[in-house]
N, C-alpha and C positions, 0 to 999 in steps of 0.2 A: 743479342741480348735475350731473345725468346728462349733459346736453348741453354742459357747459362745455368739455370737451376734444374735442368733435366739430367738427373744423375746417370741414368742408363745411357743417354747420349754422350755425356762427358766421359764416361768409362769407356765406351766404344771408341771414341776419338783418341783418348789417351793410349788405349791398348793398341790401336792401329798404328799410331806414331811410334810407339815403343817397338812393336814387332818389325816395322819397316827398318828402324835403326839397327836392330839386332841382325836382320838378314843382310843388310849392307855391311855392317861391322865385320861380319864373318864371311864375306863373299869370297875370300881367298882360301877358306877352309872348306873341307868336305863336310858330309853329314857327321854330326856329333855322335851318332849311334851306329853307323855302318860304314862300309868301305866305299861309298859313293864319293867321288872326288868333286872338287869345286867346279869341274867342267861338265858335270851331269846336267842334262837339259830338261829334266822334269821340274815339277813344282817344288819350290823351297818354302819352308815354313819357319816360324820362330817357335822352336820347341821349348817347353818349360820343363826343367828337371823335376821340381815339385809342382804339381799341376795347379792351375789357376783355381780349379774347383776345391782342391784340398787345402791350398795355401794362398788365398787371395791377398794376404798381407805382404807376400813377396812377389807378386805378379810383375812388378816393375823393377825387380832386383836384377841387374845385369849379370851377376854371377849365376842366376837361376835360369838363364835363357841362352840358347845357342841356335845357330842355323841348323835345320834338320830337314831331311827329305820327307816328302809327303807320306811315303810308305811307312817309315818308322813312326812318324807322328800320328798318323790316322789309323793305320792297320795293325801296328805292333805296340800300341799304347805307349809310345815314346821309346820303346826298346831300352828301357831304363837301366838294365844291368850294364849294357855297353855304353850308354850315355854317361853313367857314373864313372866308368873307367877313363873315358876320354876327358871328361870334365876335371877329374883329379889330375890328369897330366897337364891340362891347360891352366888351371888356376890353383892347383894344390889341394891336398886333403884337408887342410885347416879351413880354407874358405868353403869347401864343399860341406864340411861338418857344420859350419856356421849356419848353413841353410836349414838345418834341423831345429835350430832354436825357435821355439814357439813364441809367437807374439800375436796380440790381438790388434788389428789395424783396420780402421774404416777410413775411407777417403771422402773428403768433402768435395763438392762440385768445384770449388776454387782450387783445391789441390790437384784434382784431375785435369783441370784446364792448364795449370802450371806444368804438369807432367807432359801433357800433349805438346805444349809450346817448347819445352826443354828438348824433347826428342825430335821435334821438327827442326830445331836449330842444330842439334847434333848431326842430324841426317844431312842437312845442307853443308855442314863443315866437312864431311867426308865424301860428299858427292863430287 
């Protein structure tokens, strides 16, 4: 209960659960941005097509996230040109274009807690 109204904490927990779900959801896929296969033994990240900094409103949109190698995510700024090509093949150009639609979105602590619990449950379902 102490942390229920701590927005930074709630956001961190929700993002952590979402990212873990995306990494597991895509575990049979290679890096969204390069030729690393699912068998690569480096560190896997949850890469966002539209960055969390630029588009916090879609940070929990499953179409906006994919399993990505640490090199592409950290050192190549997401390797976005290749990311987009792969994403369009995976989900289609219409859904990728929809990520460009601007919206203003602020999350309440209650919503963040609900997002965390949703993705923890989805994670359990596919584990």
